[in-house]
C-alpha positions in Angstrom: 93.9 131.5 15.6 95.4 133.9 18.1 98.9 132.5 17.5 98.5 133.0 13.7 97.5 136.6 14.3 100.4 137.2 16.6 102.8 135.7 14.0 101.4 137.9 11.3 101.8 140.9 13.5 105.4 139.9 14.2 106.1 139.4 10.4 104.5 142.8 9.6 106.7 144.6 12.1 109.8 142.7 10.9 109.0 143.6 7.3 108.5 147.2 8.2 111.9 147.4 9.9 113.6 145.7 6.9 111.8 148.0 4.5 112.9 151.0 6.6 116.5 150.1 6.1 116.0 149.6 2.4 114.3 152.9 2.1 116.8 154.8 4.1 120.0 153.2 2.7 118.7 153.0 -0.8 117.4 156.5 -0.9 114.2 155.3 -2.5 112.0 158.1 -3.8 108.4 158.8 -2.7 106.7 157.2 -5.8 108.6 153.9 -5.7 106.5 150.8 -4.9 108.8 149.8 -2.0 108.4 153.2 -0.5 104.6 153.0 -0.9 104.6 149.6 0.9 106.8 151.0 3.7 104.4 154.0 4.1 101.3 151.7 4.1 102.7 149.4 6.7 103.9 152.4 8.7 100.4 153.8 8.9 99.4 150.7 10.8 102.6 150.3 12.9 103.3 154.0 13.9 100.1 154.4 16.1 101.3 151.4 18.1 104.8 152.7 18.4 104.0 156.3 19.1 103.0 155.9 22.8 106.0 153.6 23.4 108.3 156.2 21.8 106.9 158.8 24.3 108.2 156.7 27.2 111.2 155.1 25.5 112.9 157.7 23.2 115.4 156.6 20.5 119.0 156.1 21.7 121.5 158.3 19.8 124.5 156.6 18.4 126.6 159.1 16.6 124.5 160.4 13.7 122.1 157.6 13.9 119.3 156.7 16.4 118.2 153.3 17.6 114.4 153.0 17.9 113.9 151.0 21.1 110.1 151.1 20.7 110.3 148.5 17.9 112.4 146.2 20.1 110.0 146.7 23.0 107.0 145.6 20.8 109.0 142.6 19.5 109.7 141.5 23.1 106.1 142.1 24.2 104.8 140.1 21.2 107.2 137.2 22.0 106.2 137.2 25.6 102.5 137.1 24.7 103.1 134.4 22.2 105.0 132.3 24.8 102.1 132.5 27.2 99.3 132.1 24.6 100.7 129.6 22.1 
């Protein structure tokens, strides 16, 4: 059961990252269903990422920024999954 929950959390985080790229690169407006789904998932993901972002700020690469907090959560979930599952 715990492994299933961890897998779902990993998939939700992955979906949020992919939707973020789609929203930013596609310039999707606020009322679009894809944007609504991205915002909905973001309401659950951002409270987890916010404390990590305070310690691990995004890395600037030219005009873009690489959010390392998402990578840190992925790594943490994989470590927990390797121990538990």
